[in-house]
VEXSEKE-996792 format. One record per atom (N, C-alpha, C, O): residue number from 0; atom name; y, z, x. Coordinates in steps of 0.1 Angstrom, whole numbers, plus 5000, padded with zeros to 4 digits. Each point is the difference from the previous one (the first is absolute). Example, Ala and Ser with C-alpha at 12.3 -4.5 7.8 and 13.67 -1.06 7.14 Angstrom:
2
0; N; 4943; 5078; 5132
0; CA; 5012; 5000; 4991
0; C; 5012; 5000; 5009
0; O; 5000; 5007; 5010
1; N; 5011; 4986; 4986
1; CA; 5011; 5000; 5009
1; C; 5011; 5008; 4992
1; O; 5011; 5001; 5005
END
This chain:
107
0; N; 9414; 0676; 0667
0; CA; 4984; 4993; 4999
0; C; 5000; 4987; 4991
0; O; 5004; 5001; 4989
1; N; 4990; 4990; 5015
1; CA; 4999; 4989; 4991
1; C; 4986; 5000; 4993
1; O; 4989; 5006; 5003
2; N; 5013; 4987; 4987
2; CA; 4991; 4998; 4990
2; C; 4983; 4997; 5008
2; O; 4990; 5006; 4995
3; N; 5008; 4988; 5013
3; CA; 4988; 4999; 5009
3; C; 4998; 5011; 5007
3; O; 4990; 5006; 4999
4; N; 5019; 4998; 5007
4; CA; 4996; 5012; 5010
4; C; 4996; 5015; 4989
4; O; 4992; 5008; 5003
5; N; 5014; 4993; 4988
5; CA; 4997; 5011; 4987
5; C; 4986; 4995; 4995
5; O; 4992; 5009; 5002
6; N; 5002; 4979; 4993
6; CA; 4992; 4995; 4995
6; C; 4989; 5002; 5011
6; O; 4988; 5000; 4996
7; N; 5013; 5003; 5019
7; CA; 4992; 4998; 5012
7; C; 4995; 5012; 4998
7; O; 4988; 5002; 4997
8; N; 5024; 5011; 5005
8; CA; 4999; 5011; 4999
8; C; 4991; 5006; 4986
8; O; 4992; 5010; 5002
9; N; 5009; 4985; 4987
9; CA; 4993; 5002; 4989
9; C; 4985; 4998; 5005
9; O; 4992; 5010; 4998
10; N; 5005; 4980; 5006
10; CA; 4986; 4997; 5001
10; C; 4994; 5008; 5011
10; O; 4988; 5004; 4998
11; N; 5017; 4999; 5011
11; CA; 4998; 5011; 5011
11; C; 4998; 5013; 4997
11; O; 4993; 5007; 5006
12; N; 5016; 4997; 4981
12; CA; 4997; 5015; 4991
12; C; 4988; 4997; 4995
12; O; 4991; 5007; 5004
13; N; 5007; 4983; 4987
13; CA; 4988; 4995; 4993
13; C; 4986; 5003; 5008
13; O; 4991; 5007; 4996
14; N; 5011; 4985; 5016
14; CA; 4989; 5001; 5011
14; C; 4996; 5015; 5001
14; O; 4989; 5004; 4995
15; N; 5020; 5004; 5013
15; CA; 4997; 5012; 5000
15; C; 4997; 5011; 4990
15; O; 4997; 5011; 5005
16; N; 5003; 4986; 4986
16; CA; 4996; 5009; 4985
16; C; 4990; 4994; 4997
16; O; 4991; 5008; 4996
17; N; 5005; 4979; 5005
17; CA; 4984; 4995; 4999
17; C; 4992; 5003; 5010
17; O; 4988; 5002; 4997
18; N; 5017; 4999; 5015
18; CA; 4992; 5003; 5015
18; C; 4996; 5015; 4998
18; O; 4989; 5004; 5003
19; N; 5019; 5004; 4992
19; CA; 4998; 5015; 5000
19; C; 4985; 5006; 4987
19; O; 4991; 5008; 5002
20; N; 5012; 4983; 4988
20; CA; 4988; 4998; 4991
20; C; 4989; 4996; 5005
20; O; 4989; 5006; 4998
21; N; 5011; 4981; 5011
21; CA; 4984; 4997; 5008
21; C; 4999; 5006; 5007
21; O; 4988; 5000; 5004
22; N; 5019; 5008; 5004
22; CA; 4995; 5013; 5014
22; C; 4993; 5010; 4989
22; O; 4989; 5004; 5004
23; N; 5015; 5000; 4984
23; CA; 4995; 5012; 4996
23; C; 4985; 4993; 4995
23; O; 4989; 5004; 5004
24; N; 5011; 4985; 4988
24; CA; 4988; 4995; 4998
24; C; 4989; 4998; 5011
24; O; 4988; 5000; 4997
25; N; 5017; 4997; 5019
25; CA; 4995; 4997; 5010
25; C; 4990; 5014; 5004
25; O; 4989; 5002; 5003
26; N; 5022; 5006; 4994
26; CA; 4993; 5014; 5005
26; C; 4995; 5007; 4987
26; O; 5001; 5012; 5000
27; N; 4995; 4984; 4990
27; CA; 4990; 5003; 4990
27; C; 4988; 4989; 5003
27; O; 4989; 5004; 5000
28; N; 5012; 4986; 5002
28; CA; 4987; 4989; 5003
28; C; 4995; 5010; 5016
28; O; 4988; 5002; 5002
29; N; 5020; 5002; 5005
29; CA; 4991; 5004; 5014
29; C; 4996; 5010; 4995
29; O; 4992; 5006; 5008
30; N; 5011; 5002; 4980
30; CA; 4993; 5012; 4998
30; C; 4986; 5000; 4992
30; O; 4990; 5009; 5001
31; N; 5011; 4977; 4990
31; CA; 4991; 5000; 4995
31; C; 4988; 4993; 5009
31; O; 4988; 5003; 4998
32; N; 5016; 4988; 5012
32; CA; 4991; 4996; 5009
32; C; 4991; 5010; 5013
32; O; 4990; 4998; 5006
33; N; 5019; 5014; 4993
33; CA; 4994; 5015; 5008
33; C; 4991; 5007; 4994
33; O; 4992; 5007; 5005
34; N; 5010; 4991; 4984
34; CA; 4991; 5005; 4988
34; C; 4987; 4993; 4996
34; O; 4990; 5006; 4996
35; N; 5011; 4978; 5004
35; CA; 4990; 4991; 4998
35; C; 5005; 4986; 5009
35; O; 5009; 4992; 4997
36; N; 4981; 5008; 5017
36; CA; 5006; 4991; 5008
36; C; 4996; 4986; 4993
36; O; 5005; 4989; 5001
37; N; 4984; 5015; 4992
37; CA; 4991; 4983; 4992
37; C; 5012; 4995; 4991
37; O; 5000; 4988; 4998
38; N; 5009; 5018; 4998
38; CA; 5011; 4996; 4987
38; C; 5007; 4987; 5009
38; O; 5011; 5002; 5006
39; N; 4981; 4985; 4993
39; CA; 5006; 4987; 5004
39; C; 5010; 4995; 4991
39; O; 5007; 4991; 5003
40; N; 4994; 5014; 4984
40; CA; 5012; 4999; 4988
40; C; 5014; 5005; 5009
40; O; 5008; 4992; 5002
41; N; 4992; 5023; 5002
41; CA; 5012; 5005; 5008
41; C; 5005; 4990; 5012
41; O; 5011; 4994; 5000
42; N; 4977; 5006; 5009
42; CA; 4999; 4994; 5011
42; C; 5011; 4988; 4999
42; O; 5011; 5000; 5005
43; N; 4983; 4987; 4987
43; CA; 5007; 4991; 4993
43; C; 5017; 5002; 4999
43; O; 5009; 4995; 5007
44; N; 4990; 5013; 4982
44; CA; 5013; 5007; 4993
44; C; 5011; 5001; 5016
44; O; 5009; 4993; 5003
45; N; 4986; 5016; 5004
45; CA; 5005; 5005; 5017
45; C; 5004; 4982; 5006
45; O; 5011; 4997; 5005
46; N; 4981; 4995; 4993
46; CA; 5000; 4990; 5009
46; C; 5015; 4991; 4994
46; O; 5009; 4997; 5008
47; N; 4991; 5002; 4979
47; CA; 5013; 4996; 4992
47; C; 5013; 5005; 5003
47; O; 5012; 4995; 5001
48; N; 4984; 5017; 4999
48; CA; 5017; 5009; 5003
48; C; 5003; 4994; 5015
48; O; 5010; 4993; 5003
49; N; 4978; 5011; 5005
49; CA; 5005; 4995; 5015
49; C; 5008; 4988; 5004
49; O; 5009; 5000; 5008
50; N; 4984; 4985; 4983
50; CA; 5003; 4991; 5001
50; C; 5015; 4995; 4993
50; O; 5007; 4990; 5004
51; N; 4996; 5019; 4986
51; CA; 5011; 5000; 4995
51; C; 5011; 5008; 5009
51; O; 5011; 4995; 4999
52; N; 4988; 5015; 5009
52; CA; 5008; 5001; 5011
52; C; 4999; 4992; 5010
52; O; 5011; 5000; 5007
53; N; 4980; 4992; 4997
53; CA; 5000; 4993; 5011
53; C; 5009; 4989; 4994
53; O; 5009; 4997; 5008
54; N; 4992; 4997; 4983
54; CA; 5005; 4988; 4993
54; C; 5014; 5003; 4998
54; O; 5008; 4990; 5001
55; N; 4998; 5023; 4995
55; CA; 5012; 5001; 4992
55; C; 5010; 5010; 5014
55; O; 5012; 4999; 5000
56; N; 4983; 5007; 5007
56; CA; 5006; 5008; 5008
56; C; 5013; 4995; 5006
56; O; 5011; 5004; 4996
57; N; 4988; 4986; 5014
57; CA; 5007; 4991; 5006
57; C; 5013; 4994; 4994
57; O; 5010; 5001; 5005
58; N; 4987; 4993; 4982
58; CA; 5007; 4994; 4988
58; C; 5009; 5012; 4996
58; O; 5010; 4996; 4995
59; N; 4989; 5017; 5007
59; CA; 5010; 5008; 4993
59; C; 5002; 5011; 5013
59; O; 5001; 5013; 4999
60; N; 4999; 4980; 5009
60; CA; 5006; 5005; 5015
60; C; 4995; 5012; 5004
60; O; 5007; 5009; 5005
61; N; 4975; 4992; 4995
61; CA; 4996; 5008; 5007
61; C; 4986; 4996; 5005
61; O; 4989; 5002; 4995
62; N; 5015; 4989; 5020
62; CA; 4988; 4996; 5005
62; C; 4991; 5006; 5005
62; O; 4990; 4993; 5002
63; N; 5010; 5019; 5001
63; CA; 4987; 5009; 5002
63; C; 4991; 5002; 4989
63; O; 4988; 5000; 5000
64; N; 5020; 5002; 4988
64; CA; 4994; 4999; 4989
64; C; 4988; 4988; 4999
64; O; 4989; 5002; 4997
65; N; 5017; 4985; 5005
65; CA; 4991; 4993; 5001
65; C; 4988; 4999; 5014
65; O; 4989; 4993; 4998
66; N; 5012; 5010; 5011
66; CA; 4991; 5002; 5013
66; C; 4990; 5010; 4993
66; O; 4989; 4996; 5000
67; N; 5015; 5019; 4994
67; CA; 4993; 5008; 4997
67; C; 4990; 4994; 4989
67; O; 4988; 5000; 5000
68; N; 5019; 4996; 4991
68; CA; 4990; 4991; 4986
68; C; 4990; 4990; 5004
68; O; 4989; 4998; 4994
69; N; 5015; 4996; 5019
69; CA; 4990; 4990; 5003
69; C; 4987; 5007; 5008
69; O; 4989; 4995; 4999
70; N; 5014; 5017; 5010
70; CA; 4990; 5008; 5006
70; C; 4993; 5006; 4988
70; O; 4988; 4998; 5000
71; N; 5017; 5009; 4993
71; CA; 4992; 5002; 4987
71; C; 4994; 4993; 4992
71; O; 4992; 5005; 4991
72; N; 5011; 4983; 5011
72; CA; 4991; 4988; 4988
72; C; 4992; 4996; 5009
72; O; 4989; 4998; 4995
73; N; 5011; 4999; 5018
73; CA; 4990; 4996; 5014
73; C; 4989; 5008; 4995
73; O; 4990; 4996; 4994
74; N; 5013; 5018; 5009
74; CA; 4986; 5005; 5002
74; C; 4996; 5008; 4986
74; O; 4992; 5009; 5000
75; N; 5014; 4986; 4987
75; CA; 4993; 5003; 4989
75; C; 4988; 4986; 4999
75; O; 4988; 5002; 5000
76; N; 5018; 4986; 5001
76; CA; 4994; 4988; 5000
76; C; 4989; 4999; 5007
76; O; 4991; 4992; 4996
77; N; 5006; 5016; 5017
77; CA; 4991; 4999; 5009
77; C; 4989; 5010; 4992
77; O; 4988; 4997; 5000
78; N; 5016; 5011; 4997
78; CA; 4989; 5005; 4991
78; C; 4997; 4997; 4990
78; O; 4989; 5004; 4998
79; N; 5015; 4991; 4994
79; CA; 4999; 4991; 4988
79; C; 4990; 4987; 5002
79; O; 4989; 4998; 4994
80; N; 5017; 4995; 5018
80; CA; 4988; 4990; 5002
80; C; 4989; 5005; 5007
80; O; 4990; 4993; 4999
81; N; 5009; 5017; 5006
81; CA; 4985; 5005; 5002
81; C; 4994; 5007; 4992
81; O; 4989; 5005; 5001
82; N; 5019; 4996; 4988
82; CA; 4996; 5010; 4990
82; C; 4994; 5013; 5003
82; O; 4989; 5004; 4997
83; N; 5021; 5003; 5010
83; CA; 4997; 5011; 5009
83; C; 5009; 5015; 4991
83; O; 5010; 4998; 4994
84; N; 4986; 5010; 5007
84; CA; 5006; 5010; 4995
84; C; 5011; 5005; 5011
84; O; 5001; 4996; 5012
85; N; 5007; 5013; 4981
85; CA; 5013; 5003; 5011
85; C; 4994; 5014; 5007
85; O; 4995; 5009; 4993
86; N; 5005; 4992; 5021
86; CA; 5000; 5014; 5004
86; C; 5012; 5006; 5003
86; O; 5011; 4995; 4998
87; N; 4986; 5018; 5007
87; CA; 5011; 5010; 5000
87; C; 5010; 4995; 5009
87; O; 5011; 5004; 4998
88; N; 4987; 4989; 5012
88; CA; 5009; 4992; 5008
88; C; 5010; 4991; 4991
88; O; 5012; 5000; 5000
89; N; 4979; 4992; 4994
89; CA; 5010; 4989; 4993
89; C; 5010; 5010; 4988
89; O; 5011; 4997; 4998
90; N; 4984; 5012; 4998
90; CA; 5005; 5008; 4990
90; C; 5013; 5004; 5007
90; O; 5011; 4996; 4996
91; N; 4987; 5012; 5017
91; CA; 5012; 5002; 5004
91; C; 5010; 4990; 5007
91; O; 5012; 5003; 5001
92; N; 4982; 4987; 5002
92; CA; 5010; 4991; 5005
92; C; 5009; 4991; 4988
92; O; 5010; 4994; 5003
93; N; 4985; 5008; 4985
93; CA; 5005; 4994; 4990
93; C; 5010; 5010; 4996
93; O; 5011; 4995; 4996
94; N; 4988; 5021; 5004
94; CA; 5008; 5008; 4996
94; C; 5010; 5000; 5011
94; O; 5012; 5003; 4997
95; N; 4986; 4993; 5012
95; CA; 5013; 5003; 5008
95; C; 5009; 4987; 5001
95; O; 5012; 5001; 5002
96; N; 4982; 4990; 4997
96; CA; 5008; 4985; 4994
96; C; 5008; 5001; 4985
96; O; 5011; 4995; 4997
97; N; 4982; 5013; 4993
97; CA; 5008; 5004; 4991
97; C; 5011; 5007; 5003
97; O; 5012; 4998; 4998
98; N; 4982; 5015; 5012
98; CA; 5014; 5008; 5002
98; C; 5013; 4995; 5007
98; O; 5012; 5003; 4997
99; N; 4984; 4988; 5012
99; CA; 5008; 4991; 5009
99; C; 5011; 4987; 4987
99; O; 5012; 4997; 5000
100; N; 4980; 4999; 4992
100; CA; 5005; 4993; 4990
100; C; 5014; 5008; 4991
100; O; 5012; 4997; 4998
101; N; 4980; 5016; 4999
101; CA; 5010; 5006; 4991
101; C; 5011; 5004; 5009
101; O; 5011; 4998; 4996
102; N; 4988; 5009; 5016
102; CA; 5009; 5004; 5013
102; C; 5012; 4987; 5002
102; O; 5012; 5003; 5001
103; N; 4982; 4983; 5001
103; CA; 5010; 4990; 4999
103; C; 5008; 4999; 4987
103; O; 5012; 5000; 5001
104; N; 4982; 4999; 4991
104; CA; 5008; 5001; 4987
104; C; 5012; 5010; 4997
104; O; 5010; 4997; 4993
105; N; 4988; 5013; 5012
105; CA; 5009; 5013; 4999
105; C; 5009; 4998; 5012
105; O; 5011; 5006; 4999
106; N; 4987; 4987; 5010
106; CA; 5014; 4998; 5011
106; C; 5008; 4990; 4998
106; O; 5010; 4999; 5007
END
């Protein structure tokens, strides 16, 4: 393995580890939003996490993660722009996206 390949493997590994922590935080934010849908701070943080996945997934060999991140970010941005609270359907959709992100990282 060349030095460059080794560096790329290290970066991918770091991305996966960081992403696992990010997903755990996203699950916590979804729980907070389920308890208090008016928690705009949690919604903003969730959007930032989706944005990060949208921007980095393909870079680290996970194009599906980029697509999922885009989908999650679009939905959070729509609510934030309209100053609306998330519904049960929004929370369920985001939970599905987070589960899919986690599954893609494990594959």
